[in-house]
Rosetta silent file (secondary structure, phi, psi, omega in degrees, C-alpha in Angstrom):
SEQUENCE: XXXXXXXXXXXXXXXXXXXXXXXXXXXXXXXXXXXXXXXXXXXXXXXXXXXXXXXXXXXXXXXXXXXXXXXXXXXXXXXXXXXXXXXXXXXXXXXXXXXXXXXXXXXXXXXXXXXXXXXXXXXXXXXXXXXXXXXXXXXXXXXXXXXXXXXXXXXXXXXXXXXXXXXXXXXXXXXXXXXXXXXXXXXXXXXXXXXXXXXXXXXXXXXXXXXXXXXXXXXXXXXXXXXXXXXXXXXXXXXXXXXXXXXXXXXXXXXXXXXXXXXXXXXXXXXXXXXXXXXXXXXXXXXXXXXXXXXXXXXXXXXXXXXXXXXXXXXXXX
SCORE:     score description
SCORE:     0.000 S_00000001
   1 L     0.000  -10.297 -177.346   41.252  185.478   99.208 S_00000001
   2 H   -59.609  -37.317 -176.080   43.243  188.261   97.599 S_00000001
   3 H   -61.814  -24.050 -175.121   40.738  188.391   94.712 S_00000001
   4 H  -100.504   -1.149  179.870   38.042  189.380   97.284 S_00000001
   5 L    74.705   26.215 -176.979   40.202  191.970   99.025 S_00000001
   6 E  -118.821  155.897  173.354   40.267  189.955  102.207 S_00000001
   7 E  -134.126  149.884 -176.356   43.122  188.656  104.378 S_00000001
   8 E   -74.026  144.535  175.696   43.189  185.932  107.028 S_00000001
   9 E  -137.311  132.124 -173.156   43.177  186.533  110.683 S_00000001
  10 E   -65.074  130.815  175.002   43.651  183.812  113.325 S_00000001
  11 H   -57.387  -35.145  178.400   40.611  182.991  115.325 S_00000001
  12 H   -66.069  -13.649 -179.818   42.880  182.419  118.319 S_00000001
  13 H   -92.385   -2.145 -172.647   43.931  186.012  118.211 S_00000001
  14 L   -97.045  143.686  169.372   40.405  187.366  118.659 S_00000001
  15 L  -121.734  157.963  177.584   38.540  188.512  121.736 S_00000001
  16 H   -53.212  -38.883 -177.810   34.850  189.469  121.792 S_00000001
  17 H   -66.638  -15.600 -176.795   35.721  193.123  122.312 S_00000001
  18 H   -76.317  -27.170 -165.771   37.661  193.131  119.058 S_00000001
  19 H   -59.099  -30.491 -175.747   34.629  192.436  116.869 S_00000001
  20 H   -70.583   -6.960 -177.021   33.415  196.048  116.864 S_00000001
  21 H   -83.880  -24.953 -166.565   36.469  197.096  114.957 S_00000001
  22 L  -160.036  151.922  167.287   35.870  195.208  111.693 S_00000001
  23 L   -66.572  143.458 -178.771   33.563  193.030  109.653 S_00000001
  24 E  -122.048  131.160  179.705   34.528  189.362  109.925 S_00000001
  25 E  -115.692  153.348  175.557   34.102  186.881  106.970 S_00000001
  26 E  -115.927  137.603  174.793   34.109  183.084  106.619 S_00000001
  27 L  -110.336  117.999  175.117   35.449  181.247  103.632 S_00000001
  28 L   -97.192  155.163 -174.059   33.950  177.830  102.841 S_00000001
  29 L   -62.917  134.609  177.201   35.675  175.492  100.326 S_00000001
  30 L    58.920   28.757 -178.160   34.878  176.333   96.703 S_00000001
  31 L  -141.350  154.613  172.955   32.526  179.124   97.642 S_00000001
  32 L   -66.392  150.393  179.410   32.690  182.943   97.874 S_00000001
  33 L   -61.175  143.397  179.948   33.380  184.407  101.257 S_00000001
  34 E  -118.161  146.809  178.348   30.303  185.175  103.385 S_00000001
  35 E   -65.130  125.223 -178.400   29.896  187.810  106.078 S_00000001
  36 E   -97.012  -47.307  175.772   30.220  185.997  109.438 S_00000001
  37 E  -146.056  126.705  171.133   29.794  189.020  111.741 S_00000001
  38 L   -75.289  156.507 -179.283   29.288  192.660  110.890 S_00000001
  39 L   -59.871  -23.772 -177.094   31.181  195.108  113.129 S_00000001
  40 L   -81.731  -10.289 -174.018   27.749  196.163  114.519 S_00000001
  41 L  -106.865  121.599 -175.860   26.960  192.637  115.742 S_00000001
  42 L   -58.265  140.107  173.701   28.515  191.563  119.031 S_00000001
  43 L  -100.604  124.409  179.397   30.924  188.603  118.968 S_00000001
  44 L  -105.010  163.756 -179.489   30.646  186.419  122.057 S_00000001
  45 H   -59.704  -36.121  177.208   33.020  184.059  123.606 S_00000001
  46 H   -61.197  -32.625  174.996   30.768  181.169  122.736 S_00000001
  47 H   -63.979  -40.114 -177.522   31.161  182.061  119.087 S_00000001
  48 H   -70.750  -39.643  179.521   34.926  181.698  119.259 S_00000001
  49 H   -63.333  -43.389  179.614   34.603  178.388  121.115 S_00000001
  50 H   -66.231  -31.675  178.971   32.182  177.139  118.413 S_00000001
  51 H   -67.390  -44.034 -179.803   34.483  178.173  115.595 S_00000001
  52 H   -65.945  -39.993  179.777   37.395  176.256  117.187 S_00000001
  53 H   -66.078  -18.976  177.201   35.276  173.194  117.856 S_00000001
  54 L   -91.635   -1.016 -178.665   34.431  173.158  114.124 S_00000001
  55 L    80.373   11.273 -179.159   38.094  173.306  113.217 S_00000001
  56 L   -84.933  111.494 -173.679   37.884  176.825  111.812 S_00000001
  57 L   -97.537  -18.095  179.989   41.224  178.461  112.515 S_00000001
  58 E  -135.362  144.350  162.269   40.939  181.634  110.492 S_00000001
  59 E  -115.154 -174.910 -171.731   38.317  184.214  109.607 S_00000001
  60 E  -134.624  141.646  177.060   38.878  187.031  107.245 S_00000001
  61 E  -124.959  158.771  177.534   38.892  190.784  107.287 S_00000001
  62 E   -64.114  141.280  178.437   39.018  193.469  104.629 S_00000001
  63 H   -54.060  -34.297 -179.275   42.551  194.325  103.663 S_00000001
  64 H   -64.461  -27.642 -179.765   41.730  197.906  104.358 S_00000001
  65 H   -87.487   -7.748 -175.840   41.083  197.014  108.093 S_00000001
  66 H   -62.254  -43.195 -176.998   44.472  195.326  108.566 S_00000001
  67 H   -64.311  -41.974  179.751   46.337  198.454  109.614 S_00000001
  68 H   -59.001  -45.119 -178.328   43.638  199.421  112.066 S_00000001
  69 H   -68.517  -40.133  173.061   43.742  196.003  113.686 S_00000001
  70 H   -60.902  -41.369  179.304   47.570  196.052  113.841 S_00000001
  71 H   -64.237  -39.014 -178.732   47.514  199.505  115.370 S_00000001
  72 H   -63.493  -49.954 -178.744   44.964  198.309  118.010 S_00000001
  73 H   -57.451  -42.914 -179.808   47.213  195.286  118.881 S_00000001
  74 H   -63.644  -48.701 -177.856   50.242  197.572  119.257 S_00000001
  75 H   -60.539  -30.175 -176.014   48.446  200.181  121.296 S_00000001
  76 L  -107.415    9.196 -171.669   47.125  197.604  123.701 S_00000001
  77 H   -62.268  -34.277  177.635   50.028  195.225  123.737 S_00000001
  78 H   -68.381  -24.728  176.698   51.175  195.952  127.300 S_00000001
  79 H   -75.529  -55.075 -175.719   47.640  195.183  128.478 S_00000001
  80 H   -77.827  -24.225  179.735   47.056  191.866  126.785 S_00000001
  81 H   -67.472  -35.824 -172.670   50.592  190.575  126.886 S_00000001
  82 L  -103.951    2.969 -178.969   50.705  190.649  130.727 S_00000001
  83 L   -80.974   99.465 -174.691   47.075  189.837  131.346 S_00000001
  84 L   -67.893  -16.109  177.402   47.290  186.371  132.956 S_00000001
  85 L   -73.521  -13.890  175.133   43.486  186.020  132.631 S_00000001
  86 L   -82.785  139.346  177.125   44.045  185.733  128.868 S_00000001
  87 L   -62.450  150.242  173.701   45.029  182.367  127.448 S_00000001
  88 H   -61.852  -38.485  178.331   48.619  181.782  126.411 S_00000001
  89 H   -54.899  -50.445 -176.099   47.165  180.739  122.956 S_00000001
  90 H   -62.489  -44.129 -177.925   45.628  184.173  122.480 S_00000001
  91 H   -66.709  -40.994  176.407   48.717  186.072  123.501 S_00000001
  92 H   -66.056  -40.326 -179.089   51.084  183.974  121.367 S_00000001
  93 H   -62.312  -37.645 -179.676   48.649  184.222  118.415 S_00000001
  94 H   -71.271  -36.656  173.101   48.553  187.999  118.779 S_00000001
  95 H   -57.346  -47.805 -177.795   52.369  188.234  118.824 S_00000001
  96 H   -68.047  -35.459  177.641   52.458  186.255  115.579 S_00000001
  97 H   -61.801  -36.750 -177.093   49.639  188.301  114.111 S_00000001
  98 H   -72.868  -29.821 -171.645   51.588  191.419  114.731 S_00000001
  99 H  -120.538  -10.960 -174.143   54.836  190.206  113.166 S_00000001
 100 H   -63.025  -47.437 -178.172   54.389  187.263  110.724 S_00000001
 101 H   -71.247  -45.512 -176.706   53.522  189.373  107.702 S_00000001
 102 H   -69.153  -36.659  177.062   55.793  192.328  108.346 S_00000001
 103 H   -68.357  -46.522  178.428   58.822  190.241  109.155 S_00000001
 104 H   -53.559  -42.825 -179.522   58.250  188.006  106.163 S_00000001
 105 H   -68.055  -34.318  178.112   58.031  191.056  103.943 S_00000001
 106 H   -73.006  -33.459  171.746   61.193  192.639  105.310 S_00000001
 107 H   -59.425  -49.680 -173.771   63.055  189.374  104.635 S_00000001
 108 H   -65.076  -33.209 -177.925   61.767  189.187  101.091 S_00000001
 109 L   -79.294   -6.541 -174.101   62.687  192.866  100.475 S_00000001
 110 L    54.176   49.129  176.992   66.175  192.058  101.735 S_00000001
 111 L  -112.442   85.819 -175.073   65.942  194.825  104.265 S_00000001
 112 H   -63.067  -32.497  179.350   68.067  193.564  107.138 S_00000001
 113 H   -65.851  -41.011  179.149   67.699  196.752  109.228 S_00000001
 114 H   -71.599  -39.578  177.991   63.895  196.463  109.203 S_00000001
 115 H   -63.886  -39.986  177.171   64.057  192.717  109.790 S_00000001
 116 H   -66.926  -44.112  178.011   66.374  193.223  112.764 S_00000001
 117 H   -58.995  -47.324 -178.158   64.180  195.952  114.223 S_00000001
 118 H   -65.921  -41.168  178.350   61.058  193.924  113.917 S_00000001
 119 H   -62.054  -36.289 -179.811   62.791  190.764  115.196 S_00000001
 120 H   -68.203  -38.540  172.771   63.984  192.685  118.139 S_00000001
 121 H   -62.885  -44.665  174.933   60.425  193.764  118.968 S_00000001
 122 H   -57.228  -45.388  179.637   59.280  190.170  118.622 S_00000001
 123 H   -63.582  -37.905  178.019   62.057  189.017  120.946 S_00000001
 124 H   -60.718  -49.015 -177.143   61.102  191.564  123.559 S_00000001
 125 H   -64.072  -46.692 -178.809   57.437  190.433  123.547 S_00000001
 126 H   -61.117  -47.715 -178.036   58.323  186.780  123.474 S_00000001
 127 H   -69.356  -34.929  177.087   60.751  186.944  126.410 S_00000001
 128 H   -61.165  -45.352  178.130   58.269  189.105  128.432 S_00000001
 129 H   -60.425  -50.967 -174.479   55.571  186.501  127.908 S_00000001
 130 H   -72.800  -16.899  175.764   57.771  183.540  128.707 S_00000001
 131 H   -78.674  -12.630  178.184   59.203  185.297  131.801 S_00000001
 132 L   -66.305  123.259 -173.913   55.704  185.317  133.207 S_00000001
 133 L   -67.527  -18.598 -179.398   55.900  182.697  136.015 S_00000001
 134 L   -85.399   -9.273  179.381   52.284  181.594  135.215 S_00000001
 135 L   -94.265  120.606 -174.156   53.224  180.623  131.604 S_00000001
 136 L  -111.573  161.771 -178.860   54.566  177.074  131.550 S_00000001
 137 H   -57.357  -37.498  178.161   56.164  175.009  128.847 S_00000001
 138 H   -54.412  -43.565  177.259   53.045  172.841  128.508 S_00000001
 139 H   -54.858  -47.332 -174.537   51.071  175.899  127.524 S_00000001
 140 H   -71.716  -35.375 -178.374   53.457  176.783  124.844 S_00000001
 141 H   -65.562  -30.913 -176.201   53.903  173.350  123.371 S_00000001
 142 H   -83.165  -18.884 -169.886   50.120  173.028  122.912 S_00000001
 143 H  -107.173  -14.228 -177.549   49.585  176.335  121.226 S_00000001
 144 L   -70.339  139.038  175.925   52.423  176.617  118.698 S_00000001
 145 L   -84.094  155.916 -175.823   51.548  176.049  115.071 S_00000001
 146 L  -132.712   29.061  172.991   53.493  173.524  113.010 S_00000001
 147 L   -76.434  162.120 -179.001   52.703  174.346  109.404 S_00000001
 148 L   -90.190   96.926  163.657   55.682  174.733  107.058 S_00000001
 149 L  -135.494  156.612 -179.333   56.492  178.343  106.556 S_00000001
 150 H   -65.276  -36.939 -178.092   59.821  180.072  107.241 S_00000001
 151 H   -70.538  -44.551 -179.305   58.177  182.421  109.780 S_00000001
 152 H   -57.422  -47.868  179.663   56.455  179.575  111.588 S_00000001
 153 H   -59.560  -51.060  179.065   59.647  177.556  111.801 S_00000001
 154 H   -64.731  -37.333  177.800   61.697  180.538  112.931 S_00000001
 155 H   -69.758  -37.917  176.993   59.158  181.790  115.410 S_00000001
 156 H   -63.173  -43.233  176.100   58.845  178.307  116.909 S_00000001
 157 H   -59.436  -40.976  179.211   62.623  178.071  117.209 S_00000001
 158 H   -60.009  -51.535  179.977   62.596  181.458  118.949 S_00000001
 159 H   -58.386  -44.860  179.517   59.944  180.349  121.454 S_00000001
 160 H   -66.172  -39.765  179.323   61.697  177.023  122.091 S_00000001
 161 H   -60.662  -43.362  178.840   65.116  178.674  122.434 S_00000001
 162 H   -67.406  -40.467  175.572   63.769  181.019  125.114 S_00000001
 163 H   -58.962  -42.376  179.870   62.016  178.180  126.971 S_00000001
 164 H   -72.489  -41.462 -179.956   65.280  176.143  126.992 S_00000001
 165 H   -62.699  -42.266  177.813   67.524  179.120  127.868 S_00000001
 166 H   -60.885  -42.763  178.592   65.244  180.018  130.755 S_00000001
 167 H   -65.968  -28.767  176.881   65.400  176.469  132.060 S_00000001
 168 H   -80.159   -5.752  176.231   69.218  176.671  131.756 S_00000001
 169 L   103.103    6.294  178.940   69.271  179.710  133.912 S_00000001
 170 L   -69.314  148.713 -178.169   69.682  182.668  131.502 S_00000001
 171 L   -94.396 -179.284 -167.562   68.330  186.005  132.717 S_00000001
 172 H   -60.287  -42.197 -174.198   65.775  188.361  131.099 S_00000001
 173 H   -68.185  -44.770  177.985   68.200  190.448  128.882 S_00000001
 174 H   -60.935  -44.352 -178.744   69.812  187.246  127.483 S_00000001
 175 H   -58.443  -40.526 -179.445   66.378  185.744  126.898 S_00000001
 176 H   -66.126  -41.961  178.020   65.189  188.762  124.919 S_00000001
 177 H   -69.084  -36.694  178.007   68.390  188.583  122.764 S_00000001
 178 H   -69.171  -34.881  177.707   68.051  184.793  122.246 S_00000001
 179 H   -63.490  -40.568  175.261   64.457  185.185  121.212 S_00000001
 180 H   -64.301  -47.423 -179.577   65.580  187.706  118.552 S_00000001
 181 H   -60.958  -35.582  179.666   68.437  185.426  117.435 S_00000001
 182 H   -61.727  -43.167 -178.343   66.083  182.464  117.182 S_00000001
 183 H   -69.513  -28.004 -176.045   63.840  184.455  114.834 S_00000001
 184 H   -91.379  -11.008 -165.110   66.861  185.545  112.699 S_00000001
 185 L   -58.054  -32.345 -178.230   68.654  182.229  112.614 S_00000001
 186 L  -106.893   24.790 -177.087   67.465  181.209  109.109 S_00000001
 187 H   -59.538  -24.929  177.726   67.595  184.691  107.544 S_00000001
 188 H   -70.301  -10.474  179.516   70.014  183.268  105.009 S_00000001
 189 H   -74.599  -15.173  176.574   67.297  181.072  103.522 S_00000001
 190 H   -64.361  -21.138  175.804   65.853  184.036  101.654 S_00000001
 191 H   -77.814   -9.928 -172.623   68.669  183.559   99.156 S_00000001
 192 L   -99.615  133.769  179.095   67.501  180.027   98.406 S_00000001
 193 L   -53.822  129.113 -178.494   64.946  179.233   95.708 S_00000001
 194 H   -60.699  -27.202  176.594   61.556  178.392   97.299 S_00000001
 195 H   -62.419  -28.587  176.507   61.326  175.360   94.984 S_00000001
 196 H   -78.793  -41.629 -178.530   64.238  173.874   96.843 S_00000001
 197 H   -61.773  -36.480 -173.174   62.910  174.818  100.298 S_00000001
 198 L  -106.343   11.460 -176.247   59.551  173.219   99.551 S_00000001
 199 L   -63.063  128.489 -177.484   60.713  170.313   97.394 S_00000001
 200 L   -74.166  -25.602 -175.451   58.709  167.177   98.367 S_00000001
 201 L  -101.250 -174.295 -179.948   61.429  164.685   97.332 S_00000001
 202 L   -63.766  141.485  176.231   65.086  164.178   98.194 S_00000001
 203 L   -75.359  142.902  169.495   67.455  167.040   97.354 S_00000001
 204 L   -80.489  173.431 -174.899   70.154  166.426   94.800 S_00000001
 205 H   -59.201  -39.960 -177.162   73.762  167.286   95.532 S_00000001
 206 H   -71.094  -37.831  176.983   73.617  170.760   93.942 S_00000001
 207 H   -67.233  -40.957  178.529   70.395  171.615   95.887 S_00000001
 208 H   -63.267  -40.020  175.752   71.878  170.402   99.116 S_00000001
 209 H   -60.195  -34.641  178.721   74.945  172.568   98.574 S_00000001
 210 H   -68.070  -42.100  178.623   72.626  175.565   98.246 S_00000001
 211 H   -59.933  -37.676  179.823   70.860  174.672  101.510 S_00000001
 212 H   -67.701  -17.372  178.016   74.261  174.479  103.215 S_00000001
 213 L   -75.344  -17.328 -167.023   74.971  178.053  102.194 S_00000001
 214 H   -66.129  -32.373  175.190   72.267  179.604  104.348 S_00000001
 215 H   -61.942  -41.554 -179.962   74.300  180.044  107.598 S_00000001
 216 H   -70.512  -37.238  177.318   77.049  181.920  105.679 S_00000001
 217 H   -64.452  -42.468  178.597   74.480  184.004  103.733 S_00000001
 218 H   -64.347  -37.015  176.326   72.774  184.852  106.998 S_00000001
 219 H   -62.951  -44.815  177.567   76.064  185.830  108.582 S_00000001
 220 H   -61.357  -34.873  175.431   76.847  188.093  105.666 S_00000001
 221 H   -64.073  -37.679 -166.161   73.469  189.773  106.017 S_00000001
 222 H  -102.619  -23.212 -166.240   73.807  190.380  109.686 S_00000001
 223 L   -61.818  -29.911 -176.360   77.510  190.805  110.430 S_00000001
 224 L   -98.180    6.961 -179.782   77.625  194.557  109.601 S_00000001
 225 L   -90.725  123.728 -171.802   74.436  195.411  111.407 S_00000001
 226 L   -69.063  -19.553 -177.655   75.139  197.326  114.636 S_00000001
 227 L   -93.910   11.950  175.602   72.100  196.043  116.446 S_00000001
 228 L  -106.181  124.016 -176.436   73.020  192.384  116.204 S_00000001
 229 L   -81.108  168.729  176.690   74.943  190.977  119.112 S_00000001
 230 H   -62.431  -39.546  176.997   77.718  188.423  118.796 S_00000001
 231 H   -60.823  -45.181  173.622   75.627  185.753  120.293 S_00000001
 232 H   -59.542  -43.825  178.953   72.803  186.356  117.803 S_00000001
 233 H   -60.906  -44.311  179.564   75.198  186.351  114.979 S_00000001
 234 H   -67.575  -26.342  173.202   76.606  183.014  116.097 S_00000001
 235 H   -66.805  -36.459  175.783   73.110  181.514  116.372 S_00000001
 236 H   -71.969  -40.948 -169.325   72.751  182.323  112.589 S_00000001
 237 H   -83.616  -34.080 -171.642   76.223  181.249  111.685 S_00000001
 238 H  -112.548    9.974 -172.296   76.763  178.144  113.876 S_00000001
 239 L   -75.382   -2.712  173.427   73.368  176.511  114.351 S_00000001
 240 L  -116.504   12.670  170.667   74.361  173.625  111.979 S_00000001
 241 L   -79.839  158.923  179.869   77.813  173.035  113.534 S_00000001
 242 L  -117.036  147.058  179.057   78.514  169.908  115.465 S_00000001
 243 L   -58.295  -32.475 -173.732   80.507  169.306  118.595 S_00000001
 244 E   -89.134    6.093  175.537   82.609  166.738  116.753 S_00000001
 245 L    84.431    4.713 -174.165   83.556  169.170  113.916 S_00000001
 246 L  -100.846   14.689  179.376   81.509  167.489  111.255 S_00000001
 247 L   -91.448 -166.314 -177.809   78.921  170.285  110.921 S_00000001
 248 L  -142.723  157.804   11.799   78.774  173.195  108.500 S_00000001
 249 L   -86.853  -11.915 -172.480   79.605  175.866  107.274 S_00000001
 250 L  -107.534  -39.240 -171.761   83.129  175.735  108.870 S_00000001
 251 L    90.314   33.083 -179.787   83.339  172.531  110.854 S_00000001
 252 L   -73.494  157.732 -174.302   84.277  174.140  114.135 S_00000001
 253 E  -104.531 -177.978 -170.247   84.358  171.877  117.273 S_00000001
 254 H   -44.513  -58.096 -173.697   82.692  172.039  120.694 S_00000001
 255 H   -69.631  -12.979  175.761   84.720  174.769  122.430 S_00000001
 256 H   -93.755   -6.541 -178.502   84.433  177.050  119.415 S_00000001
 257 L   -90.637  132.325 -177.305   80.654  176.935  119.188 S_00000001
 258 L   -66.048  142.572  179.694   78.815  179.680  121.001 S_00000001
 259 H   -53.400  -38.984 -179.745   76.481  178.476  123.822 S_00000001
 260 H   -67.723  -30.866 -179.910   73.512  180.198  122.172 S_00000001
 261 H   -69.935  -36.384  176.165   74.263  178.425  118.891 S_00000001
 262 H   -61.113  -43.794  177.270   74.274  175.098  120.870 S_00000001
 263 H   -62.689  -46.153 -176.483   70.781  175.986  122.142 S_00000001
 264 H   -65.302  -35.858  178.947   69.611  176.916  118.671 S_00000001
 265 H   -60.490  -44.346  177.830   70.998  173.737  117.219 S_00000001
 266 H   -64.658  -48.640 -172.187   68.919  171.518  119.573 S_00000001
 267 H   -77.092  -25.574 -179.958   65.651  173.305  119.202 S_00000001
 268 H   -70.137  -42.929  179.272   66.039  173.824  115.418 S_00000001
 269 H   -69.507  -39.873  178.610   66.432  170.119  114.804 S_00000001
 270 H   -58.941  -52.605 -177.337   63.581  169.303  117.267 S_00000001
 271 H   -60.414  -39.878 -177.462   61.235  171.779  115.581 S_00000001
 272 H   -66.373  -38.107 -176.762   62.088  170.461  112.130 S_00000001
 273 H   -79.658  -25.525 -178.272   61.428  166.841  113.115 S_00000001
 274 H   -99.272    5.413 -179.255   58.138  167.527  114.937 S_00000001
 275 L  -117.497  162.800  177.156   56.590  169.853  112.322 S_00000001
 276 L   -58.665  136.989  169.992   55.064  169.346  108.861 S_00000001
 277 E  -132.249  152.909 -176.037   57.579  169.320  106.065 S_00000001
 278 L   -53.832  -27.506 -171.756   56.972  169.142  102.278 S_00000001
 279 L  -103.995   -2.174  179.811   58.675  165.701  102.227 S_00000001
 280 E  -168.955  164.176  176.280   57.201  164.057  105.372 S_00000001
 281 L   -83.514  160.081  174.791   54.686  164.179  108.202 S_00000001
 282 L   -67.809  156.112  176.650   55.710  165.325  111.692 S_00000001
 283 L  -117.003  169.817 -175.162   56.867  162.805  114.277 S_00000001
 284 L   -75.314  162.199  177.464   56.270  162.715  117.951 S_00000001
 285 H   -60.864  -41.879  177.595   58.554  164.313  120.501 S_00000001
 286 H   -57.109  -50.009 -178.854   59.501  160.871  121.845 S_00000001
 287 H   -62.352  -46.002 -176.919   60.511  159.680  118.338 S_00000001
 288 H   -58.006  -42.939 -175.421   62.381  162.941  117.671 S_00000001
 289 H   -73.289  -33.005  171.467   64.417  162.468  120.860 S_00000001
 290 H   -54.865  -45.935  177.165   65.205  158.851  119.931 S_00000001
 291 H   -66.458  -52.222  179.420   66.709  160.116  116.762 S_00000001
 292 H   -61.130  -30.280  179.449   68.511  163.032  118.338 S_00000001
 293 H   -64.205  -25.675  175.749   69.926  160.903  121.111 S_00000001
 294 L   -63.498  -23.117  177.490   72.030  159.020  118.560 S_00000001
 295 L  -109.662   16.740  177.141   74.003  162.229  118.107 S_00000001
 296 E   -64.920  124.167 -176.530   74.189  163.146  121.732 S_00000001
 297 L    83.676   -8.106  173.695   77.703  164.397  122.467 S_00000001
 298 L  -111.919  -45.153  174.405   78.682  164.397  118.843 S_00000001
 299 L  -103.465  -37.341 -172.484   76.260  166.850  117.302 S_00000001
 300 E  -111.652  142.254  173.889   74.377  168.108  120.418 S_00000001
 301 L   -64.669  120.913 -172.367   75.642  169.358  123.711 S_00000001
 302 H   -56.046  -39.037  179.181   74.682  166.648  126.233 S_00000001
 303 H   -65.045  -46.240 -176.076   73.598  169.106  129.019 S_00000001
 304 H   -67.686  -42.629  179.301   71.492  171.160  126.650 S_00000001
 305 H   -63.685  -44.751 -179.619   69.888  168.199  124.964 S_00000001
 306 H   -59.052  -42.563  177.746   69.151  166.566  128.337 S_00000001
 307 H   -63.968  -43.597 -175.556   67.511  169.755  129.628 S_00000001
 308 H   -71.357  -33.505  174.970   65.320  170.116  126.592 S_00000001
 309 H   -65.865  -42.462  179.050   64.293  166.456  126.732 S_00000001
 310 H   -61.493  -49.591 -178.604   63.446  166.756  130.380 S_00000001
 311 H   -64.874  -42.502 -178.902   61.472  169.905  129.840 S_00000001
 312 H   -72.438  -44.476  178.324   59.651  168.667  126.729 S_00000001
 313 H   -65.073  -39.709  176.640   58.851  165.150  127.936 S_00000001
 314 H   -61.312  -40.713  178.821   57.622  166.483  131.237 S_00000001
 315 H   -62.912  -35.446 -175.223   55.394  168.758  129.280 S_00000001
 316 L   -85.906    4.891 -179.563   54.089  165.924  127.248 S_00000001
 317 L    58.143   32.831  179.612   53.320  164.021  130.483 S_00000001
 318 L   -80.104    0.000    0.000   55.497  161.137  129.440 S_00000001
């Protein structure tokens, strides 16, 4: 859509009152984009329902309108974030709409200060949403996207980590920091060639060695940043460590792994197994836990894995 000066916007992030701000376009396969609604034409709730029923997940807006829409979301964030009459899907989608492009750009520009600042804002909004007593795990599981992008994976890990930490009894301040740490946990992957990250086949030994570098590279990027806490740093550095000492990058054992890293480890593997990957289709939560249970007590902390299984399978009505 770049050739047409248009950018995608998630249908799930729209409310009827937003339509007056911008023209909305629709893109059909192998065809030029067509105007769906001019800003002067009211958008109704039934229009959004109809779009979703047809499987249309994105409309498009002029690139020139992006800043205005972002500003509108920021100016009204305290209203829509805490408005329990709005769906969880809409609120999650708006959080992602606010941050996905800007955080991805800050990572690619290798600007850790900007990435940390934006990730902190994301963490605050995420923890605020999930601390709402009316937002339950079932809502979150149903609305998260599972396409393969670094932001989608990291944001899902962030949401999952907060859900799990909340269930384990962590308080609001910790939840906000954990949300930020979840978003930053794979920051070291920006050093890895995209061709390796998206390779559809099995990695060779050299490629796998590069993948194993990402916790260390992430640590190096974040360790000198004053706004990163020790727990967040360990989420980045230790989320591939195992209780039995057979993880990486160092091979530390159970007592040396930070509790937040143990949380990140569980939800990182779960998210990877249940999401689309270039080399395989997603698997069900039940199958993911069958696989993960084989490493219960060796890779994963038993209490943390049990808590996540109970929360997730209860959500899935199993």
